[in-house]
N, C-alpha and C positions, 0 to 999 in steps of 0.2 A: 151731491145731484150731478148727474152726467151733464155736457149740455145737449141741446136738441139737435136732432138731425134736421136738417131743413132741404126740401126738395122743390123747386121751383120749374113748374113744366109750360111754356107758352104754347100757345094753341090759336087757333083763328075760327074756333067755332062759335064764337058770341057765348055770353053768359048762361043763357038757358040752356042750349045743347049740351055744353059741357056739363054745366048741372045734373041734366039728365043721362048723359053716360054714367058720370061717378056713382050717380045712387045706381044704375044697372051694375056697374062693375063691382059696387060693395056687394050687392044680393049676390052674383055670382060666386065672388070670392069668399062670401060667406058658407056656400054650398061647396066649392071646390077646396077650401084648406080649413074644414071644420075640423079634421083630425089634429092638425096643428095649430089653429089660431082661434079663439073666441072673442067675439065682439062682445064684451060686456055690457056696454052704454054706447048708445048714439043719440047724440041730441042735434036736430038741425036747427038752428035760428037762422032764418033767411038765407044767405048762402054760404054759411058757415057751419060746419060739422064738429062738435065737440066728441070725442070718443075715448073710451077704454077697451083696451084689448088684454086678453091672457096668453099665454105660449111658454110652452115648457114650465108651469109654475111659477112664471115669471108674469108683471103688469106693467104694460105700458101705456101713457097717454097722450093724448094730441088732438090738431085739429086741423081740419083742411078748409081752405078759403078758396072760393071759386070766383073769379074776376072774368071781365068781358074778354080778355085776351090772355090768360093765364091763371092756372091753380098753384096753389101755394099748402103745402103739407109740411107741417110740423111735429116729429114725434119726439118724446123724451122716451128713454128705454132705460131700464134698471140696468145696474153695473154689468151684469152676466151678459145680456143682450148686447150692451153698448160695445161690448168687444169686437162685434161684428158690424159697427157701425158703416164703416166705409162699404162693406159688399150691400148691406140693406141699402143704403143710400143709392146705388148704383142701378140695383134690381127695381127699386121703386120707380125709378126716374126711367127706366127702359120701359117698363109695365105700362107705366104713365102715359108716355108719349106714345104708345101704341094705342091705346085706350082714346086717347084725344086726336090721332090724326084725322085728317078731313078725309070723308070718304062720299 
Protein backbone atom coordinates (compact mmCIF):
# COMPACT_ATOMS: atom_id res chain seq x y z
CA UNK A 1 0.00 0.00 0.00
CA UNK A 2 1.46 3.40 -0.94
CA UNK A 3 2.22 6.01 1.70
CA UNK A 4 -0.56 8.58 2.09
CA UNK A 5 -0.21 12.08 0.72
CA UNK A 6 -0.48 14.66 3.48
CA UNK A 7 -1.13 18.33 2.80
CA UNK A 8 -1.31 20.85 5.63
CA UNK A 9 -2.75 24.25 4.82
CA UNK A 10 -2.48 26.99 7.44
CA UNK A 11 -5.21 29.64 7.65
CA UNK A 12 -6.38 32.57 9.78
CA UNK A 13 -10.10 32.07 9.34
CA UNK A 14 -10.99 30.23 12.49
CA UNK A 15 -12.40 26.72 12.47
CA UNK A 16 -16.03 27.59 11.67
CA UNK A 17 -15.26 29.72 8.60
CA UNK A 18 -12.66 27.23 7.33
CA UNK A 19 -15.17 24.41 7.74
CA UNK A 20 -17.82 26.37 5.83
CA UNK A 21 -15.41 27.09 2.98
CA UNK A 22 -14.26 23.47 2.81
CA UNK A 23 -17.85 22.23 2.58
CA UNK A 24 -18.67 24.83 -0.10
CA UNK A 25 -15.50 23.93 -1.99
CA UNK A 26 -16.37 20.23 -1.94
CA UNK A 27 -19.84 20.98 -3.32
CA UNK A 28 -18.34 23.08 -6.14
CA UNK A 29 -15.69 20.44 -6.90
CA UNK A 30 -18.36 17.75 -7.14
CA UNK A 31 -20.04 19.70 -9.93
CA UNK A 32 -16.91 21.03 -11.62
CA UNK A 33 -14.95 17.77 -11.73
CA UNK A 34 -17.79 15.25 -11.95
CA UNK A 35 -16.48 13.88 -15.26
CA UNK A 36 -13.11 13.06 -13.64
CA UNK A 37 -13.78 12.31 -9.99
CA UNK A 38 -16.73 10.74 -8.19
CA UNK A 39 -17.08 11.29 -4.46
CA UNK A 40 -18.48 7.89 -3.47
CA UNK A 41 -18.60 8.44 0.25
CA UNK A 42 -18.52 11.56 2.45
CA UNK A 43 -18.90 11.20 6.20
CA UNK A 44 -18.61 14.21 8.52
CA UNK A 45 -18.00 13.59 12.22
CA UNK A 46 -17.54 16.96 13.87
CA UNK A 47 -14.63 18.72 12.16
CA UNK A 48 -13.39 15.59 10.33
CA UNK A 49 -14.56 14.32 6.98
CA UNK A 50 -13.71 10.79 5.88
CA UNK A 51 -14.15 10.12 2.18
CA UNK A 52 -13.76 7.68 -0.70
CA UNK A 53 -13.36 8.85 -4.29
CA UNK A 54 -13.09 7.15 -7.66
CA UNK A 55 -11.11 8.44 -10.63
CA UNK A 56 -10.14 6.66 -13.83
CA UNK A 57 -11.47 3.39 -12.39
CA UNK A 58 -9.26 3.71 -9.31
CA UNK A 59 -10.41 4.27 -5.71
CA UNK A 60 -8.72 6.48 -3.14
CA UNK A 61 -9.66 7.27 0.44
CA UNK A 62 -8.72 9.81 3.03
CA UNK A 63 -9.75 12.39 5.57
CA UNK A 64 -9.86 16.15 6.04
CA UNK A 65 -9.37 17.55 9.54
CA UNK A 66 -10.29 21.20 10.12
CA UNK A 67 -8.52 23.00 12.97
CA UNK A 68 -8.63 26.55 14.28
CA UNK A 69 -5.48 27.58 12.34
CA UNK A 70 -5.05 24.88 9.70
CA UNK A 71 -6.52 22.10 7.59
CA UNK A 72 -4.93 18.68 7.23
CA UNK A 73 -5.74 16.53 4.21
CA UNK A 74 -4.56 12.93 4.06
CA UNK A 75 -5.23 10.79 0.98
CA UNK A 76 -4.13 7.25 0.22
CA UNK A 77 -3.98 6.67 -3.52
CA UNK A 78 -3.90 3.36 -5.40
CA UNK A 79 -0.61 2.48 -7.07
CA UNK A 80 -1.46 3.97 -10.49
CA UNK A 81 -2.54 7.34 -9.11
CA UNK A 82 0.27 7.34 -6.52
CA UNK A 83 2.72 7.76 -9.41
CA UNK A 84 1.40 11.32 -9.72
CA UNK A 85 1.46 11.98 -5.97
CA UNK A 86 3.88 14.93 -5.97
CA UNK A 87 1.89 16.77 -8.64
CA UNK A 88 -1.36 16.02 -6.82
CA UNK A 89 0.11 17.22 -3.52
CA UNK A 90 1.28 20.51 -5.07
CA UNK A 91 -2.03 21.22 -6.83
CA UNK A 92 -4.13 20.36 -3.76
CA UNK A 93 -1.95 22.61 -1.61
CA UNK A 94 -2.26 25.52 -4.04
CA UNK A 95 -6.03 25.15 -4.51
CA UNK A 96 -6.56 24.71 -0.79
CA UNK A 97 -4.55 27.83 0.01
CA UNK A 98 -6.69 29.84 -2.41
CA UNK A 99 -9.86 28.47 -0.83
CA UNK A 100 -8.71 29.40 2.66
CA UNK A 101 -7.23 32.85 1.96
CA UNK A 102 -8.77 35.49 4.16
CA UNK A 103 -11.06 37.71 2.10
